N, C-alpha and C positions, 0 to 999 in steps of 0.2 A: 699638469696642464691647467690653463686658465679656466676659471669656473664657467665662462661663457661657452666653452666647448662641451660642457656636460649637460646642457639644457635639454637637448632633444635626442632621444634614442630611437624614435621611430621616424620613418622617412616616407618612402613611397606609399606604404600601406595607409598611413594616416592621412597623407596628402590626398590620396584618392578618395578617402571617406569624406573629406571636407570639400573637395573641389570637383568631384565627379570622375568618372572613368577616363575621360580624355587625358587627365594628368598622369595616368599610369606611365605613359611614354616619357613624360617629363621627369617622372620619378626615376626611371632608369637612367636618364641622361644626367641626373643630379649626382651620380657617383663621380669621383675624381679618377675617371678612366679614359679621359681624352688626352692624347699626347700633345703637348704644347711645344713651343720652341725651346731651344737650349741657349743657356747663357754661360759662357766660360768665365770662371772667376778663380783667381789665386791671390793670396795675401802675403805681403813681405813685411817682416818685423825684424829689426836689428840685423839686417843683412841675410836673414833666412827666409826662404819662400816655401809656403805650403799650399797645396791645392785646397779648394774650398771644402772638400769632403773631410779634411782633417782639421778644420778650424771651428772650434766650439764658441769662440768669443772674439770680439775685436777690441782694440784699444786705441786711444788717441795716438796719432802718429803712424798707424798702420797704413800701408799703401795697398789699395785695392785695385787690382787689374781687372777690367771688364771688357767683354766682347760678346756681342750677340751673334750666335751661330745660326744665321738664316741662310736658306738655299740661294744659290746664284740667280734663280728664276723668280725670286720674291718680287711680286708685282706691286704690293702695297708697302710703302716705306714705313718702317717702324722707328719711332723715336724712343730711345732708352734714356730714362731720367733716373738719376741717383739723388735721393733726398736724405739728408741727415736730420734727425729729430732730437729735441732736448727736453722732452717731457710733455705732459698733457696740457699744461697751462702756459707754456713758453714757446710761442711760434718761432721756428728757425729763421735765421736771416736769409736774405736772398742769395748770398754767396755760398750757402750750403746746398744749393741745387745745381746739379751738373747736367747739361744737355748733351746727349751723345747721339749723333746722326749715324745710325747703323749702316746706312747705304753708302756712306763715305768710304772710298777705296782705302785710304790710309787707316781709318778706324777699323774697317773690316779686316785688314791684314795685320795691324799692329795692336789693336785694342787701345784702351784708354786707362790711365792710372790716376786714381783719385786718393788723396790723403784724408784720413779720418781727422776731422777738426777736434780741438779741445772742447770739452763740455758736451760733446755729442753722446747720446744714449742709445739711439736706434738708427738703423739705416734701412731704407726701403727702396725697391726698384719698381719702375713703371715701364711697361712696354705699351706704347700708345700709337695708333695709326696717325700718320702725319696729316695735320689739318691746320687751318689758320688759327693762330693763337694757342697752339697745343701746349707749348712749354709754359706759357704764362698762366693758362687755365689750370694746369696741374699744380703749379706752384701756389696759385691763389687758393686752390682747394685744400692743399696741405696746410698752408699758413692760416686759413680760416678755421679749420677744425682739426688741429694737430692731435687731439686726444683720440679721435677715431682712427687715425693712422698709426698711432702708438699701439693701440689695442690690436689693430690688424697685423702689425709687424710681429707682436708677441705671439698672437694666436696662430699665425701662419707657420712660424718656427716650431711651435709646440705640436701643431697638427702634423707637420712633416716628421717630427720625431715619433709621434704616435703611429703614423702610417708605416714608418720604417719598421717598428716593432711588429706590427701586424703582418706585414709582408714577409718579414724574416720567419715568423711563425708558420705562415702558409707554405712558404718554400720548403721549410724543414719538414713539415708534416707530409708533404708530397713525396719525400724521400722514403717514407716507410711503406712497405707493400700493403695494399689495402686489406688483404686478408690476414695480416699479422695483428690481431687484436691486442696481444700482450705488448708487442713492440710499440704499437700506437699509443697505448696508455703510458708506457714508460717514457717515451720521448716527449709526449705531450706534457708530462709532469716536469721533465727537465727544462723544456722550453718555457713553460709557465713560470718556473722559478727564476730562470735567468733573464727573461724578458718582462717579468712582472705583469703577466696577463692572466686572465681567468677563463679557461676553456669551459665550454658548456658541458657540465657533467652528464646531461641527458643523452649526449651523443654516444656515450659508452654503454648506454642501456639499449641501444638500437641493434639490429642485426649487424654482424661483423662486416658484411660487404657494404654497409651504408655508413659506417662510423667515420671513415675518412672523408666522405663527401659532406657529412654533417659538420665536421670540424673545419672544412676548408671553403664552405660557401661564403659568398660575399657578405661582409658585415659592416662596411663603412658607408653609411647612407647620409648624404647632406643635400638639402634642397636650397637653391639660390634663385634669386630674381634674375631672369634673363632679359628684362627690359621691355617685355611685351605684356600688355594687359595688367590685371591685378596680380601682384606678386604673391608667391606662396608665403613669403614672410608676413605680408599684410594679413593673409588669411589666418595664419597661425597665431598672430599677435592679437587678433580680435578677441574681445572678452569672452563671448560665449564659446568660441572655439577653444580658448585656453582652458576652460573648465573641462571640455571634452578631452583635451590632451592629458590633463592631470589624471582623469579617471582611466583613460586608455593606457597610460604608461604602466599601470599595475597589471595589465592583462598579459597573458603568455605571448600573444602575437606581437604586442608592442614592446614588452620589456625584454624577453629572452627568446623570442621566436625566430622568425625567418631571417631577420637582418642583424642579429647580434648573437651568433652562436658561440663565439670564442673570445670576445673581449667586451668588457662592460662599458667602456667610454666610447661614445661616438662623437666625432667632430661636428660642430654646428657653427657655421659661419653666417647664418641667416641674419642675425642681429647686426653684424658688421656690414655686410654688403647691401642690406636694405637701406642703410643710411648713406652709403657712398654713391651719391647720384648727383650729377651736375647737368647743366644744359647740354653740354657736348658729349659727355662721357658717362658710361655705366661701368662701374669697376667690378671685375670678376677676379676671385682669388686663384692663385696657383700654388699648389703644394710642390715643393722642390725635393727632388731625390738626388743628392750629390753623388757623383761618381768621378773621382779624381778632380779635375778642373771643372767638369761640366755640371751645371745645375739642370737636370732633366725635369722639366715642368710637366705637371699634370693638371688638367682643367676639369671642371665639372659642368661647364657651360660653353657651348660653341661660341667663339668670338663673333661679334656683330660689327659689320662695317657700315651699317645704317645708323643714322642719328637716333639715340645717342650711341656713339661708337664704344666698343668694349676696350677697356684698359686693363691689361693683365698686371696684377699686384703681386710682387715677389718679396718675401721677407729674407733678410740676411741676418747672420748671428748678431746678438746683442752686443753693445759696446760696454763692457764691464770687466771686472777682474775675473780671472779663471777660477772656476769651482771644480776641483778634481773629482773624479768619479768615486763614490763611496763604496768601492769594492770591499767585500768582506768574505771570510771563509764560511762556507755553508755549515760546516761543523768544525769548530776550533780544535776539537780533540782528534779529528781525523788525521791520519798519517798517510801520505801518498808515497808509493814505491817508485823510485826512479829507475828501477831495473825492469819494469814491465815493458813489453813491446810497444804499447800505446799508453801514454800517461795523460790523464785528464785531472787537472787541479780543480776541485769543486769550489767555485766562488759565485757570489751573487750580489745583489744590491745596486747594480749599475747597469740597467738594461741597455743604455746607449753604447756601452762597450761592446755588446754583442750584436746590436742592430745597425751601427754606424761605424765609420772609420775614424771617429774623433780620437779614439785611443790608438796609438800606433807605436811601433818599435817596442813592443812589450817583451819582457824577459823575466825569467826566474833567476834572481841573483843569489848565489850561495858563496859566502865568504870563504876564503882560503888563501894559500900562499900566492904571491904575485897578483894581488887584487881580487882573487876569487874566480868564480865561474859564472858566466851568463849563458843561460839556455833560452833561446827564443821560444815564445809561446804565442799561440793564436787563439783568439776568442772563438768558441764554437757553441752556440746555443743548443744545437742538436745533441751534442754530447754532454751538455750541462756544465761547461767550465772552460778553463784555459788548457789547450792541448799543447803539450811539449813537442818541439821539433825533434825529429829522429836524429840522435847523435850516434854516428857509426861506432865509436869506441869511447863509451862513457866510463870513466874510471871512478872507483869509490873515492869519496872525499874524506880527508883526514878529519877526525873529531876535534883535534887540538889545534885548529887553524885560526884561533882567535888572534887578530892582528896585535892585540895588546900583549899577548903572551909570547908572540913569535919575535925574536930579536930582529930578524931580517925585515919583517913588515912593520914592526913598531917604529923603526927608524924612519920609515917613509910613510908615516901615518897620514900625511896630507897629500899623498898621491891621489889623483883623481881616479875614480872607479871607471870600469869599462863603459858604463852607460853615462853619457854626459848629463850634467844637471843634478846628479844625486850626490849629496855630500858624503864624504867618507865616514863621518861619525854616525850616519844613519844606517850603516850596514850592520846586520846582526852577525853574531859569531856562530859558526857551525858547531854548536855544542848541543849535547843531548838535553831536551827539555824535561825528560823524565829520568830520574836516577836509575841506573842499571839497564838502560836501553841504549840502542845504537841509533836512535832518532836524532836528526839534525834539523835545522831551520833554514828556510829560504824566504826571500822577500820578492814580491812582484814589483817590478820597476818599469817605467816607460814614460811616454809623453802624452799629455792631454793637450792637443793643439801644439802651441809653442812651448808649453811649460812642462818641465819634468815633474813627475809625481811618483810617490811610493805607495804601493798598495798593501794588502795584508801580508803578514808574516805567517807562513805555513809550516807545518811539521812534515818532515820528509824522512825517507829511509833509502840509503844508497848501498847497503851491504846486506847480504842474507842474514837472517836471524840465527843465533847460535844458542847452545845450552837449552835445547828443547826438553821440557819435562812436564809431567802431570802435576796438577795441584795436589798437595799433601792429603787433602780430605776427599779426593775423588775416588770412588769405588765403582768398578764396572760389574754389573749384575747380568749374568747370563740369562737368556730367555726373554729379554725385554729391550726396549729402546732406552739408551742411556745418554746423559749429557755429561761431558767432562770438560775441564778447563786445561788448555795447553798454554804454557808460558814460554817465553824466549826473550832474548835481548831485543828482538824486533819481529813483529808479525805482519807488517804491512805488505811484505813481498811474498806472503804465503800464496801458493797456487792451489795445491790440492792436499788433502789429508785422506789417506787410504788405509783400510784395515788389511793387514797381511795375515791371512789365516794360516793355520797349520798345514793346509793342503797347498800352500803357495799361491793362493788366489788373492788378488787385490780387489777389495770392495771399497769404492769411493764413498766418502761420507760428506755430510753437509756441515758447514761451519760459518760462523759470523763473528765479527769483533765483539769482545766482551767490554764491560764498563771499565774494568781494571786495565791500565796501560800494559801493552805488550802481552796481552792475553786474548785467546780466542775461545769461543764456546763451540764445541764440536758435538754434533748429534750423531750417534753411532748405534746401529741396530744390531743386537746380539741375540735376536730371536732364534736363530738357528745355530748358535755357537754354544758349545758346552763349556762349563767352568774349566779354567786352566790359563796357560800363558798365551799371550798374543803380542803382536808388534804393530805399531802405527808408522806408516811410511809418510814422511812429510817432504813435499816437493815445493821448492821456492823458485821464484824468478831470479835468475842470475846464479843459481847454484848448479854445480856440476853433477851432484848426485843427491839422492834423497836422504834425509836424516831419519833415524829410527828411534822410536821411543818404546821401551818395553812396558807392558802392562799385564795385569793379571785379572782374570774374571772370576767372580765368585758366584755361588748360588745365592738365592734370595736370603738376605740376612734376617736374623731374629728382629722382631718388632717389639720394642720395649714401650709399654704403656705407663706403668707407674711402679715405684718401689716404696714399700711401706717399711719404715724403720722407726722403732719406738725406743725412747730412752730407757736404758736398763736392760735391753734385750741383747741376747747373743745371736739372734736370728733376724733375718730380713726377708720379706715376702715380695716377689716380683710377679707382675702380671704382664701379659703380652701375647705374642704368637711365635711359634717356632723356637721356643725357649730351650729345646733340647740341644741347640747350638752353643748355649752359654756354658762356658767352662769355669769361670771364676769371677768373683766380684771383689773389687778393691775400693775401699773408702779410706782416704788418708793412708795410714799405714796398717789398716786392718784388712786382712784377706779372708774372705768368706768362700766356702765351697758349698755346692748343692747338697742339701740334706738328703739322707737315704729315703727312698720312696716307701720302703716296707714299714708296716706298722708293728711296733713291738707287742709282745703278748700282753693281754689285759691282766695277766697275773702279776706282771712286774709293775707294781703300783708306784715305784720310785721313778720310773721313766715316763715323761710326758709323751702323749701320742701326737706326732706331727699332724699338721693340717692335711686334708686330702690333697694330693698333688697330681696334677696333670702336667707332664713335662712340656706339653705344647703350649699351654696357656697360663699355667701357674707353676711357680718354682720357689721353694724356700731355700734360703742360704743360711748357713750356720758357721760360727767360728769353730776352730779346732776344739776337741774335747778338753775339758778342764780350763777353758779360757774364761777369764773374768769379763763381766759385762763392761763394754767400753764406756768411758765417761763422756757422754755426749749431752749437750745442753738442749733443752726443749726449744724448738724454733730455729735451731742452727741450720744454715743452708750449706749443703755439701754437694759434691759432685761424685756420683757413683760411676765407676769405670768397669765395664764388663768385657772380659776376654772371651772371644769366640774360639771354637775348635780350629778354625782355619787361620788363626793369627790376627784377625781383625779386632778392633777395639771399638766399642760403642759406649757412649756416655749418656747419663740421665741425671737431671737435677733431682735432689731429694732434700726434704726438710724434715728434721728430727721431730717426730710426733711425741705427744705426752706418753708417759709410761702406760702400758697396757694393763687392764685389770688382772689381778693374779689372786688365786685362791688355792688353798690346800684342803684335802679331805681329812677331817678330824676323826669322825666315827660314823657308823651306820647301823641301823637296826631294822631287821625284817620282821614284820608282824606275822602272827599265826592266827589268821581269822578262820581258817578251815583246818580241821584235824586230818592228818594224812599219815599213813605208815611209812612214807618215804622220808628218809633222813638224808638231806643234801650234804655232800661232802665238801663242795666248794664254798668257801666263805663269801665269795662274790656272786654266787648264783642266787637269783631272786625269782621265786615263783611268780608267774605272770598275774596270778589272781591275788597276790598279796601286796600290801603297801610297803614302801620303803621310806624310812625316816633317816635322814643323815644330816650331819653338821659340817660346816665349812669355816675356814679361817681366811679372812681377806687381809692382804698386806696393807692396803690403804683403806680408809673408811669407805664402806660399801654404800653407794648412794641409794636412797629409797626408790628411785626410779630405775635402778639397775636390774638386771635379769640374770638368771641362770639358765643356760640353754642346754638341753639334753637331746642327744640324737644317737643313732647307730652309725656305723662306719660309712655307709653310702647315703646317709641323710634321707633314707626312705621313711624313717621314723624320726619325728622331731616334735619337741614341745618346749615350752619355756615356763619357768617358775618365777613368780614375782610377788611382791608385797601386795599389789593391787588384786591379784587373783587368789589371795589367802593360802597359797601353798609355799610361801617363803616368809619367814619371820626373822626380824633382826633382834637377836638377843642383846647385842650391843653393836656399836658401829663396825666392829671387826668380826663378829661371830654371827653365823647365819644358821638357821634351822630350816630344813627343806623337807617336803613330803612329795613323794611320787606315787601316783596311782596308775600302774601300767594299763589296766583294762580301760580305765576312763580316758587316759591320755592317748593310748595307742591302739586299743581294740584287742580282740581275742586272738588275732593272728600275729601279734608282736613277739619276737624272740631274738636272741643273739646279744652280743656285747653292746653295752651302752656307755656313753662317755658324756662328760659335762665340761662346760667352759663358762666363765663369766662374760657378760656383755655390758659395757658401760652405756649410759643414756645416749651418747652420740653414735652408737653402733660399733665402737671399737671392741674387738673380741680378745679374750685371753687365750692361753694355751689349753688344748684339750687334756682332760684328766680322765683315766678309766674309772667307771663307777661300778657297774654290776653287769652280770650276764643274765639276761632275762630268759627263763626257761618255763616251758609249759609242762604240767605234770599229768600223767594218766591217773585213773581212779582204779584202785585194787579193792575188790569186795571181799574175796576169801581165797584161801589156799587149801585144796583138798588132796590128800594122798591116800592110796590104797594101803591095806595092812601089809602087803608084801613090799618090803623096802626096795626091791629090785625094779619095781614098776615106777613109771613117771607120775608126777603130781600135776594137778590142774589148777591154774590161776584164773579166776574170773574177774572181769572188770570192764571199764569203758575207756575210750580214747587211747586204746593200746597202740595206735599208730604213732604215738609220741615216744614209744619205747624203741631204742636202738637195738639193745640186746640185754638178756638176763643170764645169770650164771650162779652156780652154787659156791664159787670161790672167787676171791678178789682178782685173781690173775686171769679170769675168764678162759679157763683151760678148755672147757667144752660148753660154749655159750649157745643159748637159743637166740637166733637172730630174727628180728621181725622185718619182713620185706616192706618195701615202700608200697603205700596204698593198701595196707592191711586194714580190713574192716571187721575182723572178728572180735569176739568178746572173751575168748579164753586163750591161754598160752600154756604149754607144757614145759616141765623141766624136771631133772632128777630131784629126788627127795632132798631138800636142803637141811641144813643144821637148824637147831632150835633158835639160834641167834638171828636167823633170817637169810635171805638171798641177796644178790648184788645186781644193781641196775645201772645201765648207761642210757642217758636220754639223748634224743636226736638233737635237741637244742644245745647240748654241751656234752658231746660224746667223749671228751677227755676225762671227765670226772666220774669216779666210781662211787655210786651212792648205795646205801643199805636200805632194804625194805624188810620190815618186821611185821609178819602176819602169823596168827596162830594156825597150826596145822589141824585141819578138820578131816573127818573120815571122808573117803571117796563116795560120791553119790552114784546112783545108777545111770545118770545121764552121761552119755559119751562126750568126750572132750573134742573140740576142734583144734587141731594142731596148726601151727603156722604153715607147715608144708601143704596140708590139705586145703587150707585157706588160699594159698597161692595158686593151687591147681584150679580151685573153684573160680577164682578171679579171672584166670586165663580163659576158662570155658565160657564165662559170661561175656567177656570182651569179644570172643569169636562170634557168639550168637547175636 
């Protein structure tokens, strides 16, 4: 639209503010809502005649037939003047003006035909009341200021196009039920796209019952001079008022308020009509709404028959070369199914195709044998595209119908197509645009006025899709919502995808086209479905029966977080969740199995103790026994494949890490800081009150910032030895001397097996190695026996609760067992041999230790036996 039409977006409201309340009525009258007379027009070119509604442009030599359609009772004679223009600076000659007396009987019955002269650029019509010198006055006005009328002609045509788009929008919106908020938004979006309009988004924020009214209220406000008093144009062009206009245009009321709810551009003819003023005539514009041959005129000002009399100015199409409509596909990747009951081809870019009749005889042309197939289409802005006519028996089109490859059609390659004016070579072949699909292509053809044009080429599907299948990497998980990809030779004709449960119930799913051709993204809820087999029922337009795709649902899969694999190792450590589902690990040609969870006995110093394993979050894999360490390069990127128990396979990238630190135990020495009659049988038993000194051999040079970590099996006891803490000494880069003080490092309640492992400065740990078993020792003071060898002896001491049992023989044939919670200071047992008696400790009940005490005479003090101590403990607990 010409820039002059975009100057003024406010009308009645701003006019009232400038000129006072009495102009409110004038503001209402300024709308183009007054029905004017009709002028019948048709154009003939090269022997073909079209009604004016189908003529977007004129050309020299065209024959224009004109007739004013006035009522028989018309009391004022109207003179119809046709004037041709040739630019703003070149007045037209006198013979380019035609005087048509509409009251003449012959003219009224037969009309008048006028030929467009060469070099003409515009044509404009005047309807003027008959008066003296009317024709000469009009001709002089045009020849005197041709530029004004050139602009008027252009802007009247553009305003008519604009108003046609607006009214198409309004008429379509009124088709939607007012209480259908969703439908209102959807159709408003389609109309906005096809008509290139911008609805007021605030309307959709209002209550549902007011949204339709908001979108359809009047929006085209134009103020014109009616020839009486000061014109509104003069008021608005005044300097001070212009400043007010500029400021007001940014307000809600002026910019997007009551008068412009659905379109941003408002037609303004003020600057034109304020300058079209002569002594006899005041010119008023008329917007034409073509309907077949008839130009239905709308006025914004009532015609005046007082001087100056009103002259109605009518614009006709410009005299220029045809400019075909720039139709384009809304989404070039979209495929339309020709088998649907109603087919809408989504196109946009040419609003006049949807709001006028300038584009006519439109068809979707699909190449094929005998010239192909033409399916009529109708523009429908309400549905957002071109609607195909219903064909009773539409047959699938062959894919191999390229005329160049068909001997029958290749021989007649210059045969004209079914639609005149379209060259045969411009027809596309009905071949699949995507390999492996059954999509074909079709082209929009038709006429823009007298000229044939070819629109966009669209992707189509005219046969149901076949070979439906799930994407290879799609896994359905029971108990949650899933997304899966379904592929086929064509998905455009897909109607529904339903889940066929084991109970025979169909549950419809949601789906949408995916980015990959011939693929759809299906959303399926399996929250109430157990793991197992199921089927998807796929129904398509044009298909006789539903296709079925088998699928299997699984439980929630293991979640793999990271795999730690070090060069030189025969093991690999996996972290994640639900790892009990993992059955096997494969890296290249190496097959790892989960390592045993049980920890070997600490007596077996040749077997490393595996890391503590929680099968749900941590899992160690190992190669088969006696396997050599794989030759892997540090930094090498590999793919680890995990086989699950249900047959699924998961992958995880892994990078080979540097070799883990590795040490071996050379020797150890237990200090004897405190004399005790207890001789420990286990070489790995360490009294908790004694220090342990041991030596280690490191495979690689041991870094000075490295550490030796010592802990028990459940990590409730943990300490580290390091050079910095003075309990680790480097004899040389490969030999380490370490000192452990259990009481200092763990406290007096520490007991049980201990293990060690090296830790590199970056935190990488080596394998656990068994170290010692920490035991706490009781204190035995003396052993007293009576003279009679048949009577029992008494042992006196402290911390006797650390004793598990004592006996006089290593087989513990008749042991004296100490109950839990024993707090006594004496124990009894049969008279032992002079070599001593045998002891088992609670901290290591598997080892049989020897206690050597001298046998002293029995004292007069009675002994407290373990049995009496147990009875006393129970009595105290009851009280």
